[in-house]
C-alpha positions, 0 to 999 in steps of 0.5 A, a space after each residue: 886952461 893950464 899953463 902947461 897946455 899952452 906950452 905943449 901947444 906952442 911946442 907943436 906949432 914949432 915943431 910943425 913949422 920946423 917940419 914944413 921946412 924939412 929941418 933938423 932941430 940943429 938947423 933950426 937952432 943954428 938958423 936962430 942962434 940957440 942951441 939945439 937941446 933949447 929947441 928940442 925942450 921948446 918942442 917938447 913943451 918943457 920951456 917957458 920960452 921967452 918973448 925974444 927967442 920966439 921972434 929969434 925962432 920965428 925969424 929964422 923960419 921966415 914966419 910971423 912970431 904969432 904963427 907960433 902962438 
């Protein structure tokens, strides 16, 4: 499996979790202390996200980091 597919899968799960909360990308970004454009690029599979930022997003969404993987 190509690494890009992993990034796409992560992005899809991130977006799914964000939409479950009925949050915009701006709301998630603010809650996680990240920029909206960063969240957008993660959701589109264009960013090789760091472990620390995975935890920031998971904490903001009140889910386990593993739920995004």
